[in-house]
N, C-alpha and C positions, 0 to 999 in steps of 0.2 A: 504494499498501499502506498502510495507516496505522500511526500508532505503533505502536496496542497490538497490531496483527499481527506488527510488525519486534520486540516484546520478546516476545510468544507464541512466536517461532520461535525467537530467543536462546536463553529459557529450555529448549523443547525439546532445544537441541543442545548445550547443558547438561549437562540428566539423561542426554540418550543418549550422551555422550563419559564419563559414570560408570560406562557398561555397561546402563542402562532399553533396552527397545526401544520404550516407550509407544505401539504403533500403536493401540490403542484408544482413549487418553486424547489422544493427540497428536489424533487425528480430533475426537472432543467438544471438544477446547480449538479447533482452528478451525471449527468449530460456533458458541460461544460470541464468539468473537470478531467473526463472523460478525455474529451478535445484537446485539453491541455496536454494530457499524459501522452496522447498520438504525438504532439508535435515536437514534445520535449523539451517543454516550456517549463522553466522552476520556477515563475511566479505571473501575475495577469498583467498584462498590457493591454491599452487602449485601442491597440491594432487586433489582439488578439479577441478581446470580448468583441467587437465588431463586424469580426469574419464570423466570428460563432453565432451571434445573435442573428445573421443577416444569410445563416448558410442552410436553411430552406428558402430556396429561390421563387418555390412559388407563393410562400405562404403572404401573407397580409402585413401592411405596416405596424398595423397595431397588436401583432403578435411578434414583428421584431421588438419593438419598442417593450414590451412586458417580458423577454427573454434578455434584452439589455438591462432591465430595469432591476433582474433578480441578478445579477453580475455586477451592479452596481452596490447593491447593497451590502452583497458578500467584500468587495472591495472596499470599503469604507469599512467594516471591521477587520480584513487583511493587514491592511495599511497599518493598525494598530501595532501591530506584529513584526510584519518586513515593508521596510518602509521603501523599498524597490517598487512597489506593487503601483497599480498605476487606476486611480478611480475616472470611467467614462464621464465624461461632462454632461450636465442635465440637457444641454443643449444638443446633445447628440441623438437621433431621433426622438424627438421630441414630439411627444402623442400625448393631447389631452383628451382623455374618454370624456363622453357623455352618457349621459343616463339612456338608455336603449330598453322601450317599451318592452319586457318581456312577454314572450305567449302563451295567453291561458289557454289550457286544454278544456277543447269541449270534453263532456264525458265518452263521446263515439269517439272520440281523437284520443283517447287512453288506453280504449276498448281498442282500437286498430294498433297501436300500437305494442301490447303486451299478443294481440293475435299476429303481430309480424315477428317477433320474438321467438314466438311457436316454432317459425321457419326457420333459427336459425342451425345448421346441420347437426351439430353434437348435442346429444341429448339434454347435458348437464347445464351447457349453456344456454337452450334454451329455457331450461327450467331457472337457471338462477336471471339472466334478463326478465324475463315473465315476472318473477317475485320479487326484483327490486324495483322495476316501474309502477309497480300496484301497491308496493310497498311506501314507495317516496308517494305515491298519487294520493293517499289516503292517512297519512302522517303527517306528512312536510317535512320531513327527517335531510337534511344535510345529505348530500350523496355521502360526504365523507364519514359522516355518521354509520352510513349503512355499511360503507365497506369496513369499519372499525368494528360492527358488533361481531361478538362472538356467541358460541355454543350456548353457554351459560347466561348471556345478556338477556336470555329470552324467559322468562318467570310464564309458564303456560296456566298454570294454577293461579297467579294476579291476574293472568291477560294484560301483560304489560312490557314492555323491551327496558332497559337501563343501558342510557346513553353513560357513556363513562369518561369524561376525561376530552370535554368537546371543547369548544371554540370557548378560548380565557379561561378553558383548564375547568367549565362549569358540568355536574353532570346531574341529569335528572330520570325520572321516571316519565315513561309515554303510557297514558294507556290507550290500549287498543280495541275495538271491539269483536266480538267473538270470532266473524267470516274472517279476520286478518289473521286471526290466531291458527284458524285451521288452515289455510292456506300457507303460512310460515309454518304447520307441526308437517305440512304434505309436504312441501319444500323438503324438511330435514330428513323424510322417511328417505325420498327420492336421491337427494343430496349421498347419502350414508349406504344407498345399497350403488349407486353408482363410483362413487370413491369412497370406497371404506377403509383407505389410508391414506388422509389425505395429510400436508405437511405441514398442517397448522392449525389452530383453532377456531378459525373465522367463520362465523356461522353461512357468510356465503364466497361459495367456492369457484375459483377458475378451472378452466378441464384441466388442470395441473396438478392440482389439489393444491392450490396456493391462494392468498388472498386477494381478491381483484384491484387492480392496479387502476385510477382513475384517469391515464391517459387513453388507457384502451377502453373504458366502459364508455367514456366518448366518442372515440372512433365506430366502432359496433353501434351506438346510440342513432349518430348520425346514418347510419344505413337501416337502421329500422324506422324512422325518419321521413326516409323515400319510400321503404315500402309501405309503408304503412299510408305514402302520400300525401303528408301532411307539408303543406304550404306557407310560411310566415304570414302574418298579417302584412297589410298595407303599412309600410312605416316601423314595422318591427326586424326582428331579427332573427334569424334560424331558430330555431325550437332546442330549448338544450335540456338536461334532465333538471337543473336546477330551477328551469321554470315551473316545475311541481311543487316547488315549496311555494312561489309564488299562486297558482292557482289553488293552492290546499288554502292559502291564508283568505284570498279572496272569495272561493266557496264560504266559508266559514261565515265573512260577519254576510254574505247574503243570506244565510240562513238565519242568523240571527236579525237580522232588517227583517226578513217574512214572518220571523215568529213575532214579532213587535217587541224583542229584547231589550234593555238596554244596554247600547251595543256600547257608551263609551266604560260603563259600569266593564263591562268583562271583555276588555281589550286587555288589563294585566293577565287577565289567563293564556288569551291565546300567546300572548310575550312568553309567559312560563312556558306551554307547551311546545314552544318552536325553540324553548333556550335560549331567547333573547335574556340581556343584563335587565334593559325596561320599554317600559314601552313606545318610547323613542325610537329605538331600533323595527320594529315593527313596522311603523308606518313605511318602512320604507318597501313594503311586502305587499300593500295595502295598494297596488297601481289601479287607476281608475277605469275598472270595467263599465260597460256604456250601462249594464245593469245595477251597478254598483252608486254610479251615479245619480241614475232615476230614483233611487231609496235616499237616497242625498239629498237631494234635491226636493221630492216629495215634506220630508221630516223640516226641511230649513223653507220652506214657503211657509207657514203662518206667521212663523219668528219674522220673515221678512214685512209680512202682509200688519203685522201688530205696527213696526216702526213704521211704515208708510201713514 
């Protein structure tokens, strides 16, 4: 193992101890270190950083900027140990992201995604993706939380999942509907039959018996979106697994509005369920669906009439 790989490992451990998961960032940093090792580099230079960041020539500029950002954060740490390390300037590959409206899946689109997953050639892969998609849709879990689930995190008797050491080091219990429990239990039986000797204790397994990787999930998910015939909304972005979390939050609010509930009073419950530190974080997910805007306007109208 090279010195650079050791230092990258120390950097990731330090930041994760502060509460950051760094799943994608950790994977990208590993790829960058492998590139440096192949070139024989002993430290990081701006030239190496830029060459690696733009090496997927067909990728978008925002993705290049993301890759360079991962390197930039690492070099700020590395330079405190190795003065020869160069930090890529912020003006290099500048990108100022703007929030893009997420894709709010219709129920029939979720069904189509799960059906598309069933067409994957390997039985374990098909069952895994079908179950992961269903779980994300009905619980609003983060993708990383589903990946990190171990077998003993599912409590069938209490009908809940234990989400341990998630974002910012928080843990929580997520209550599940009995139909979700049955689906997870059925997946577990099939998983154990198809992979009786797994290489880890992950609940969701790859076909190699290992824990799933986020980049592989995103790649396969994009294929499933095409198979299911799901297209972005006008002005929207390509549907992502994370959009299922947005959809869960919006659907929960719609149900509360339709039930005549005090949504403002219940919002902390949704925040707790989603694993947010405070309700302010939950507002990020409450993207304005047309139905939600209509219900909000109906409630606001009497107040505005009173003011007039």
